[in-house]
Backbone and ligand atoms as CSV (ligand in chain L), in Angstrom:
chain,resi,resn,atom,element,x,y,z
A,1,MET,N,N,101.304,121.307,122.976
A,1,MET,CA,C,102.196,121.210,121.971
A,1,MET,C,C,101.841,121.775,120.579
A,2,GLY,N,N,102.635,122.349,119.822
A,2,GLY,CA,C,102.298,122.955,118.598
A,2,GLY,C,C,102.215,122.044,117.464
A,3,SER,N,N,101.802,122.406,116.384
A,3,SER,CA,C,101.696,121.475,115.327
A,3,SER,C,C,102.955,120.946,114.764
A,4,CYS,N,N,104.099,121.670,115.157
A,4,CYS,CA,C,105.392,121.150,114.664
A,4,CYS,C,C,106.143,120.132,115.748
A,5,SER,N,N,105.349,119.809,116.680
A,5,SER,CA,C,106.055,118.960,117.621
A,5,SER,C,C,106.257,117.587,117.055
A,6,GLY,N,N,107.368,117.001,117.369
A,6,GLY,CA,C,107.825,115.738,116.693
A,6,GLY,C,C,107.032,114.445,117.014
A,7,SER,N,N,107.054,113.554,116.181
A,7,SER,CA,C,106.412,112.290,116.563
A,7,SER,C,C,107.174,111.439,117.465
A,8,LYS,N,N,106.732,110.341,117.999
A,8,LYS,CA,C,107.462,109.508,118.840
A,8,LYS,C,C,108.742,108.920,118.030
A,9,THR,N,N,109.802,108.752,118.680
A,9,THR,CA,C,111.005,108.236,118.029
A,9,THR,C,C,110.887,106.814,117.710
A,10,GLY,N,N,111.182,106.365,116.488
A,10,GLY,CA,C,111.100,105.039,116.196
A,10,GLY,C,C,112.460,104.307,116.684
A,11,LYS,N,N,112.395,103.035,116.512
A,11,LYS,CA,C,113.668,102.252,116.968
A,11,LYS,C,C,114.680,102.539,115.993
A,12,THR,N,N,115.948,102.681,116.332
A,12,THR,CA,C,117.018,102.899,115.390
A,12,THR,C,C,117.623,101.554,114.888
A,13,ILE,N,N,117.631,101.246,113.615
A,13,ILE,CA,C,118.313,99.987,113.065
A,13,ILE,C,C,119.507,100.315,112.489
A,14,ARG,N,N,120.481,99.471,112.795
A,14,ARG,CA,C,121.889,99.573,112.184
A,14,ARG,C,C,121.902,98.698,110.931
A,15,PHE,N,N,122.474,99.266,109.884
A,15,PHE,CA,C,122.682,98.370,108.727
A,15,PHE,C,C,124.000,98.699,107.927
A,16,GLY,N,N,124.617,97.565,107.346
A,16,GLY,CA,C,125.821,97.832,106.568
A,16,GLY,C,C,125.552,98.164,105.112
A,17,ILE,N,N,126.388,98.848,104.428
A,17,ILE,CA,C,126.233,99.051,103.072
A,17,ILE,C,C,127.669,98.761,102.329
A,18,SER,N,N,127.643,97.923,101.302
A,18,SER,CA,C,128.770,97.626,100.666
A,18,SER,C,C,128.949,98.578,99.398
A,19,ALA,N,N,130.198,99.000,99.165
A,19,ALA,CA,C,130.437,99.943,98.062
A,19,ALA,C,C,131.865,99.987,97.720
A,20,ASP,N,N,132.080,100.473,96.435
A,20,ASP,CA,C,133.465,100.493,95.934
A,20,ASP,C,C,134.026,101.559,96.869
A,21,GLU,N,N,135.405,101.277,97.242
A,21,GLU,CA,C,136.059,102.135,98.226
A,21,GLU,C,C,136.201,103.735,97.549
A,22,ARG,N,N,136.488,103.723,96.296
A,22,ARG,CA,C,136.565,104.984,95.676
A,22,ARG,C,C,135.326,105.804,95.657
A,23,LEU,N,N,134.163,105.065,95.662
A,23,LEU,CA,C,132.908,105.813,95.870
A,23,LEU,C,C,132.767,106.329,97.157
A,24,LEU,N,N,133.030,105.557,98.128
A,24,LEU,CA,C,133.033,105.922,99.552
A,24,LEU,C,C,133.878,107.028,99.962
A,25,GLU,N,N,135.068,107.012,99.252
A,25,GLU,CA,C,136.050,108.176,99.468
A,25,GLU,C,C,135.399,109.434,99.024
A,26,LYS,N,N,134.896,109.390,97.789
A,26,LYS,CA,C,134.333,110.641,97.279
A,26,LYS,C,C,133.020,111.071,98.132
A,27,PHE,N,N,132.441,110.110,98.649
A,27,PHE,CA,C,131.290,110.404,99.538
A,27,PHE,C,C,131.698,111.108,100.738
A,28,ASP,N,N,132.709,110.588,101.381
A,28,ASP,CA,C,133.333,111.017,102.718
A,28,ASP,C,C,133.770,112.378,102.579
A,29,GLY,N,N,134.427,112.577,101.287
A,29,GLY,CA,C,134.996,113.959,100.980
A,29,GLY,C,C,133.843,115.007,100.935
A,30,MET,N,N,132.963,114.553,100.209
A,30,MET,CA,C,131.698,115.506,99.995
A,30,MET,C,C,130.972,115.777,101.287
A,31,ILE,N,N,130.705,114.796,102.119
A,31,ILE,CA,C,129.889,115.117,103.313
A,31,ILE,C,C,130.804,115.853,104.493
A,32,ALA,N,N,132.121,115.664,104.327
A,32,ALA,CA,C,133.016,116.403,105.234
A,32,ALA,C,C,132.894,117.911,104.778
A,33,GLU,N,N,133.079,118.145,103.526
A,33,GLU,CA,C,132.861,119.494,103.157
A,33,GLU,C,C,131.557,120.121,103.500
A,34,MET,N,N,130.565,119.328,103.448
A,34,MET,CA,C,129.166,119.846,103.726
A,34,MET,C,C,128.894,119.917,105.181
A,35,GLY,N,N,129.916,119.457,105.952
A,35,GLY,CA,C,129.847,119.645,107.510
A,35,GLY,C,C,129.104,118.614,108.171
A,36,TYR,N,N,128.902,117.376,107.680
A,36,TYR,CA,C,128.124,116.399,108.300
A,36,TYR,C,C,129.172,115.786,109.329
A,37,ALA,N,N,128.669,115.605,110.592
A,37,ALA,CA,C,129.439,115.059,111.592
A,37,ALA,C,C,129.658,113.431,111.376
A,38,THR,N,N,128.710,112.827,110.841
A,38,THR,CA,C,128.735,111.350,110.603
A,38,THR,C,C,128.155,110.928,109.167
A,39,ARG,N,N,128.659,109.868,108.773
A,39,ARG,CA,C,128.166,109.213,107.495
A,39,ARG,C,C,126.679,108.881,107.734
A,40,SER,N,N,126.221,108.457,108.811
A,40,SER,CA,C,124.862,108.059,109.137
A,40,SER,C,C,124.010,109.304,108.859
A,41,GLU,N,N,124.347,110.406,109.460
A,41,GLU,CA,C,123.497,111.535,109.318
A,41,GLU,C,C,123.420,112.021,107.833
A,42,ALA,N,N,124.408,111.867,107.179
A,42,ALA,CA,C,124.355,112.159,105.641
A,42,ALA,C,C,123.533,111.168,104.824
A,43,MET,N,N,123.757,110.009,105.270
A,43,MET,CA,C,122.724,108.918,104.611
A,43,MET,C,C,121.378,109.178,104.950
A,44,ARG,N,N,121.043,109.460,106.047
A,44,ARG,CA,C,119.665,109.775,106.540
A,44,ARG,C,C,119.136,110.812,105.741
A,45,ASP,N,N,119.871,111.901,105.537
A,45,ASP,CA,C,119.300,113.019,104.697
A,45,ASP,C,C,119.135,112.598,103.225
A,46,LEU,N,N,119.996,111.892,102.690
A,46,LEU,CA,C,119.867,111.399,101.365
A,46,LEU,C,C,118.667,110.503,101.191
A,47,ILE,N,N,118.381,109.685,102.047
A,47,ILE,CA,C,117.102,108.772,102.033
A,47,ILE,C,C,115.967,109.609,102.126
A,48,ARG,N,N,115.928,110.648,103.089
A,48,ARG,CA,C,114.836,111.625,103.131
A,48,ARG,C,C,114.515,112.182,101.905
A,49,ASP,N,N,115.675,112.818,101.217
A,49,ASP,CA,C,115.458,113.607,100.010
A,49,ASP,C,C,114.907,112.658,98.954
A,50,GLN,N,N,115.434,111.408,98.828
A,50,GLN,CA,C,114.809,110.447,97.769
A,50,GLN,C,C,113.417,110.199,98.118
A,51,LEU,N,N,113.078,110.016,99.420
A,51,LEU,CA,C,111.592,109.763,99.670
A,51,LEU,C,C,110.685,110.873,99.203
A,52,VAL,N,N,111.118,112.180,99.563
A,52,VAL,CA,C,110.419,113.373,99.086
A,52,VAL,C,C,110.198,113.377,97.581
A,53,GLU,N,N,111.265,113.168,96.960
A,53,GLU,CA,C,111.360,113.157,95.340
A,53,GLU,C,C,110.411,111.979,94.963
A,54,PHE,N,N,110.360,110.859,95.611
A,54,PHE,CA,C,109.505,109.783,95.176
A,54,PHE,C,C,108.047,110.126,95.351
A,55,THR,N,N,107.705,110.707,96.483
A,55,THR,CA,C,106.276,111.236,96.783
A,55,THR,C,C,105.709,112.141,95.731
A,56,TRP,N,N,106.665,113.085,95.182
A,56,TRP,CA,C,106.172,113.847,94.059
A,56,TRP,C,C,105.891,113.153,92.802
A,57,THR,N,N,106.266,112.062,92.709
A,57,THR,CA,C,105.945,111.261,91.484
A,57,THR,C,C,104.623,110.677,91.460
A,58,LYS,N,N,103.950,110.650,92.797
A,58,LYS,CA,C,102.524,110.194,92.885
A,58,LYS,C,C,101.602,111.285,92.728
A,59,ASP,N,N,100.793,111.185,91.695
A,59,ASP,CA,C,99.965,112.332,91.379
A,59,ASP,C,C,98.954,112.780,92.563
A,60,ASP,N,N,98.531,111.942,93.507
A,60,ASP,CA,C,97.703,112.419,94.356
A,60,ASP,C,C,98.229,112.423,95.874
A,61,ALA,N,N,99.501,112.532,95.878
A,61,ALA,CA,C,100.238,112.675,97.183
A,61,ALA,C,C,100.060,114.260,97.673
A,62,ASP,N,N,99.934,114.381,98.972
A,62,ASP,CA,C,99.894,115.696,99.473
A,62,ASP,C,C,101.256,116.305,99.628
A,63,VAL,N,N,101.463,117.356,99.022
A,63,VAL,CA,C,102.801,117.900,99.086
A,63,VAL,C,C,102.839,119.402,99.212
A,64,VAL,N,N,103.948,119.942,99.593
A,64,VAL,CA,C,104.251,121.353,99.905
A,64,VAL,C,C,105.298,121.755,99.089
A,65,GLY,N,N,105.295,122.998,98.555
A,65,GLY,CA,C,106.478,123.479,97.764
A,65,GLY,C,C,106.440,124.941,97.791
A,66,THR,N,N,107.525,125.536,97.203
A,66,THR,CA,C,107.743,126.922,96.953
A,66,THR,C,C,107.927,127.308,95.431
A,67,ILE,N,N,107.277,128.182,94.978
A,67,ILE,CA,C,107.566,128.560,93.495
A,67,ILE,C,C,108.305,130.001,93.697
A,68,THR,N,N,109.579,130.018,93.159
A,68,THR,CA,C,110.333,131.240,93.215
A,68,THR,C,C,110.299,131.917,91.832
A,69,ILE,N,N,109.959,133.112,91.647
A,69,ILE,CA,C,110.012,133.741,90.287
A,69,ILE,C,C,110.663,135.063,90.427
A,70,VAL,N,N,111.380,135.442,89.392
A,70,VAL,CA,C,111.967,136.803,89.235
A,70,VAL,C,C,111.516,137.339,88.000
A,71,TYR,N,N,111.033,138.579,88.123
A,71,TYR,CA,C,110.574,139.285,86.889
A,71,TYR,C,C,110.685,140.878,86.906
A,72,ASN,N,N,110.447,141.358,85.832
A,72,ASN,CA,C,110.567,142.858,85.728
A,72,ASN,C,C,109.080,143.421,85.950
A,73,ARG,N,N,108.968,144.438,86.749
A,73,ARG,CA,C,107.680,144.801,87.051
A,73,ARG,C,C,106.861,145.456,85.856
A,74,GLU,N,N,107.746,145.782,84.825
A,74,GLU,CA,C,107.104,146.178,83.534
A,74,GLU,C,C,107.240,145.113,82.524
A,75,PRO,N,N,106.402,144.722,81.663
A,75,PRO,CA,C,105.213,145.448,81.453
A,75,PRO,C,C,104.064,145.032,82.442
A,76,LYS,N,N,103.173,145.775,82.599
A,76,LYS,CA,C,102.004,145.665,83.638
A,76,LYS,C,C,101.221,144.313,83.316
A,77,GLU,N,N,101.211,143.797,82.101
A,77,GLU,CA,C,100.460,142.652,81.742
A,77,GLU,C,C,100.864,141.466,82.546
A,78,LEU,N,N,102.109,141.359,82.718
A,78,LEU,CA,C,102.767,140.327,83.500
A,78,LEU,C,C,102.236,140.254,85.032
A,79,THR,N,N,102.361,141.540,85.717
A,79,THR,CA,C,101.927,141.663,87.033
A,79,THR,C,C,100.317,141.258,87.135
A,80,LYS,N,N,99.661,141.701,86.065
A,80,LYS,CA,C,98.156,141.503,86.015
A,80,LYS,C,C,97.944,139.894,85.970
A,81,LYS,N,N,98.679,139.250,85.000
A,81,LYS,CA,C,98.402,137.793,84.929
A,81,LYS,C,C,98.797,137.184,86.217
A,82,LEU,N,N,99.934,137.554,86.774
A,82,LEU,CA,C,100.316,137.020,88.041
A,82,LEU,C,C,99.185,137.004,89.190
A,83,THR,N,N,98.710,138.151,89.285
A,83,THR,CA,C,97.560,138.358,90.299
A,83,THR,C,C,96.301,137.468,89.916
A,84,GLU,N,N,96.142,137.427,88.633
A,84,GLU,CA,C,94.994,136.610,88.138
A,84,GLU,C,C,95.142,135.173,88.519
A,85,LEU,N,N,96.299,134.677,88.312
A,85,LEU,CA,C,96.664,133.278,88.515
A,85,LEU,C,C,96.551,132.928,90.025
A,86,LYS,N,N,97.094,133.934,90.843
A,86,LYS,CA,C,97.032,133.764,92.330
A,86,LYS,C,C,95.747,133.620,92.770
A,87,HIS,N,N,94.638,134.522,92.229
A,87,HIS,CA,C,93.306,134.468,92.696
A,87,HIS,C,C,92.643,133.205,92.189
A,88,GLN,N,N,92.855,132.699,90.888
A,88,GLN,CA,C,92.363,131.516,90.482
A,88,GLN,C,C,92.692,130.390,91.344
A,89,ASN,N,N,94.018,130.256,91.877
A,89,ASN,CA,C,94.384,129.131,92.632
A,89,ASN,C,C,94.578,129.530,94.158
A,90,HIS,N,N,93.649,130.334,94.631
A,90,HIS,CA,C,93.813,130.792,96.038
A,90,HIS,C,C,93.870,129.710,97.037
A,91,THR,N,N,93.055,128.574,96.656
A,91,THR,CA,C,93.116,127.501,97.720
A,91,THR,C,C,94.398,126.705,97.735
A,92,HIS,N,N,95.281,126.857,96.684
A,92,HIS,CA,C,96.454,126.192,96.654
A,92,HIS,C,C,97.710,127.020,97.127
A,93,ILE,N,N,97.700,128.423,96.719
A,93,ILE,CA,C,98.601,129.314,96.953
A,93,ILE,C,C,98.301,129.955,98.421
A,94,ILE,N,N,99.052,129.350,99.582
A,94,ILE,CA,C,98.626,129.722,100.821
A,94,ILE,C,C,99.431,131.024,101.490
A,95,SER,N,N,100.465,131.324,100.644
A,95,SER,CA,C,101.255,132.520,101.286
A,95,SER,C,C,102.039,132.956,100.207
A,96,SER,N,N,102.588,134.231,100.223
A,96,SER,CA,C,103.508,134.758,99.178
A,96,SER,C,C,104.196,135.865,99.896
A,97,LEU,N,N,105.508,135.923,99.271
A,97,LEU,CA,C,106.537,137.005,99.626
A,97,LEU,C,C,106.895,137.821,98.506
A,98,HIS,N,N,106.879,139.137,98.618
A,98,HIS,CA,C,107.290,139.926,97.426
A,98,HIS,C,C,108.543,140.752,97.906
A,99,VAL,N,N,109.612,140.731,97.072
A,99,VAL,CA,C,110.739,141.595,97.355
A,99,VAL,C,C,110.968,142.399,96.337
A,100,HIS,N,N,111.213,143.720,96.394
A,100,HIS,CA,C,111.724,144.539,95.231
A,100,HIS,C,C,113.216,144.524,95.198
A,101,LEU,N,N,113.831,143.846,94.186
A,101,LEU,CA,C,115.205,143.629,94.276
A,101,LEU,C,C,115.983,144.846,93.901
A,102,ASP,N,N,115.385,145.628,93.108
A,102,ASP,CA,C,115.996,146.973,92.687
A,102,ASP,C,C,114.859,147.760,92.139
A,103,GLY,N,N,115.147,148.804,91.332
A,103,GLY,CA,C,113.971,149.735,90.733
A,103,GLY,C,C,113.111,148.949,89.840
A,104,ASP,N,N,113.649,147.909,89.125
A,104,ASP,CA,C,112.795,147.179,88.150
A,104,ASP,C,C,112.406,145.766,88.478
A,105,ASN,N,N,113.365,145.089,89.003
A,105,ASN,CA,C,113.199,143.569,89.320
A,105,ASN,C,C,112.506,143.243,90.582
A,106,CYS,N,N,111.721,142.195,90.494
A,106,CYS,CA,C,110.981,141.793,91.678
A,106,CYS,C,C,111.188,140.254,91.870
A,107,LEU,N,N,111.281,139.752,93.152
A,107,LEU,CA,C,111.328,138.447,93.338
A,107,LEU,C,C,110.054,138.030,94.263
A,108,GLU,N,N,109.513,136.902,93.732
A,108,GLU,CA,C,108.350,136.511,94.677
A,108,GLU,C,C,108.473,134.995,94.912
A,109,VAL,N,N,108.209,134.645,96.254
A,109,VAL,CA,C,108.136,133.205,96.515
A,109,VAL,C,C,106.724,132.919,96.974
A,110,LEU,N,N,106.172,131.927,96.288
A,110,LEU,CA,C,104.884,131.520,96.531
A,110,LEU,C,C,104.891,130.130,97.177
A,111,LEU,N,N,104.085,130.048,98.358
A,111,LEU,CA,C,104.039,128.768,99.059
A,111,LEU,C,C,102.789,128.039,98.515
A,112,ILE,N,N,102.841,126.897,98.021
A,112,ILE,CA,C,101.965,126.161,97.405
A,112,ILE,C,C,101.734,124.775,98.029
A,113,LYS,N,N,100.449,124.426,98.123
A,113,LYS,CA,C,100.143,123.129,98.890
A,113,LYS,C,C,99.126,122.442,98.021
A,114,GLY,N,N,99.019,121.179,98.203
A,114,GLY,CA,C,98.047,120.420,97.504
A,114,GLY,C,C,98.476,119.098,96.989
A,115,LYS,N,N,97.674,118.440,95.984
A,115,LYS,CA,C,98.059,117.123,95.419
A,115,LYS,C,C,99.180,117.395,94.370
A,116,SER,N,N,100.056,116.499,94.445
A,116,SER,CA,C,101.317,116.708,93.590
A,116,SER,C,C,101.066,117.022,92.230
A,117,LYS,N,N,100.110,116.387,91.474
A,117,LYS,CA,C,99.984,116.734,90.076
A,117,LYS,C,C,99.417,118.147,89.882
A,118,ARG,N,N,98.548,118.497,90.783
A,118,ARG,CA,C,97.963,119.791,90.700
A,118,ARG,C,C,98.902,120.996,91.030
A,119,VAL,N,N,99.733,120.754,91.982
A,119,VAL,CA,C,100.815,121.696,92.346
A,119,VAL,C,C,101.798,121.802,91.229
A,120,LYS,N,N,102.138,120.741,90.595
A,120,LYS,CA,C,103.130,120.903,89.524
A,120,LYS,C,C,102.456,121.629,88.366
A,121,SER,N,N,101.149,121.349,87.990
A,121,SER,CA,C,100.587,122.064,86.862
A,121,SER,C,C,100.363,123.554,87.125
A,122,ILE,N,N,100.082,123.911,88.416
A,122,ILE,CA,C,99.905,125.365,88.754
A,122,ILE,C,C,101.294,126.090,88.667
A,123,SER,N,N,102.304,125.353,89.275
A,123,SER,CA,C,103.606,125.836,89.182
A,123,SER,C,C,104.102,126.150,87.829
A,124,ASP,N,N,103.725,125.143,86.785
A,124,ASP,CA,C,104.165,125.375,85.353
A,124,ASP,C,C,103.568,126.636,84.824
A,125,ARG,N,N,102.350,126.900,85.266
A,125,ARG,CA,C,101.609,127.978,84.697
A,125,ARG,C,C,102.207,129.369,85.171
A,126,PHE,N,N,102.639,129.344,86.398
A,126,PHE,CA,C,103.279,130.520,87.082
A,126,PHE,C,C,104.575,130.825,86.262
A,127,ILE,N,N,105.506,129.770,86.129
A,127,ILE,CA,C,106.750,129.854,85.683
A,127,ILE,C,C,106.762,130.130,84.156
A,128,GLY,N,N,105.640,129.638,83.649
A,128,GLY,CA,C,105.444,129.942,82.120
A,128,GLY,C,C,104.941,131.157,81.609
A,129,ILE,N,N,104.585,132.079,82.578
A,129,ILE,CA,C,104.047,133.385,82.246
A,129,ILE,C,C,105.132,134.085,81.381
A,130,LYS,N,N,104.688,134.758,80.363
A,130,LYS,CA,C,105.627,135.421,79.446
A,130,LYS,C,C,106.310,136.593,80.212
A,131,GLY,N,N,107.589,136.590,80.235
A,131,GLY,CA,C,108.371,137.668,80.808
A,131,GLY,C,C,109.064,137.243,82.110
A,132,ILE,N,N,108.693,136.160,82.588
A,132,ILE,CA,C,109.333,135.617,83.954
A,132,ILE,C,C,110.794,135.406,83.553
A,133,LYS,N,N,111.769,135.989,84.287
A,133,LYS,CA,C,113.168,135.798,83.895
A,133,LYS,C,C,113.652,134.475,84.433
A,134,HIS,N,N,113.201,134.017,85.637
A,134,HIS,CA,C,113.691,132.806,86.177
A,134,HIS,C,C,112.547,132.334,87.002
A,135,GLY,N,N,112.257,131.066,87.152
A,135,GLY,CA,C,111.318,130.382,87.906
A,135,GLY,C,C,111.581,129.067,88.167
A,136,LYS,N,N,111.366,128.620,89.449
A,136,LYS,CA,C,111.616,127.341,89.934
A,136,LYS,C,C,110.665,126.776,90.998
A,137,LEU,N,N,110.334,125.629,90.826
A,137,LEU,CA,C,109.550,125.079,91.909
A,137,LEU,C,C,110.467,124.084,92.857
A,138,ILE,N,N,110.483,124.470,93.998
A,138,ILE,CA,C,111.234,123.644,95.003
A,138,ILE,C,C,110.160,122.616,95.736
A,139,MET,N,N,110.383,121.434,95.485
A,139,MET,CA,C,109.406,120.403,96.049
A,139,MET,C,C,109.907,119.980,97.271
A,140,SER,N,N,109.073,120.322,98.176
A,140,SER,CA,C,109.310,119.964,99.678
A,140,SER,C,C,108.285,118.929,100.259
A,141,THR,N,N,108.165,118.910,101.519
A,141,THR,CA,C,107.241,117.788,102.106
A,141,THR,C,C,106.507,118.231,103.191
A,142,THR,N,N,105.252,117.644,103.487
A,142,THR,CA,C,104.430,118.094,104.518
A,142,THR,C,C,105.182,117.534,105.898
A,143,GLY,N,N,106.210,116.749,105.756
A,143,GLY,CA,C,106.851,116.302,106.733
A,143,GLY,C,C,106.273,115.197,107.516
A,144,LYS,N,N,105.046,114.828,107.199
A,144,LYS,CA,C,104.215,113.777,107.964
A,144,LYS,C,C,104.939,112.370,108.140
A,145,GLU,N,N,105.518,111.964,107.027
A,145,GLU,CA,C,105.896,110.663,106.961
A,145,GLU,C,C,107.481,110.496,106.781
A,146,LEU,N,N,108.126,111.617,107.228
A,146,LEU,CA,C,109.608,111.546,107.343
A,146,LEU,C,C,110.176,111.585,108.681
A,147,TYR,N,N,111.045,110.724,109.062
A,147,TYR,CA,C,111.497,110.665,110.403
A,147,TYR,C,C,112.967,110.987,110.537
L,1,NI,NI,NI,108.589,144.494,93.343
């Protein structure tokens, strides 16, 4: 089995939720548009998403994320600074993808792993490089404690 093989399935628990009918109507409309087959599946995704977000609030939690940045390849100082930061943080930046969007613009996705606090601070440094047009950290999960 590969490292992506699933863990044993836990017992499924059924539980009821009370809510204002207007709230539920809105919710049902939204999840129908999103293509969810059932309310349960949508609720499970919401719970997982909140758990991931909560994990990131713990400074020493092991997390995985991606930093997406868009920048102009000129001036060269930006590219130099970018390479410098990548080398400085080589134990955290485990992979990267570079796409030349057109003659001038570049898009990079950096895969970053480590303790939440450290990952966030490294991410801030990348996004804060002068000249970055757009930068965003997508906070994801190692998947270990999500079922
Ligand atoms: Ni490029």
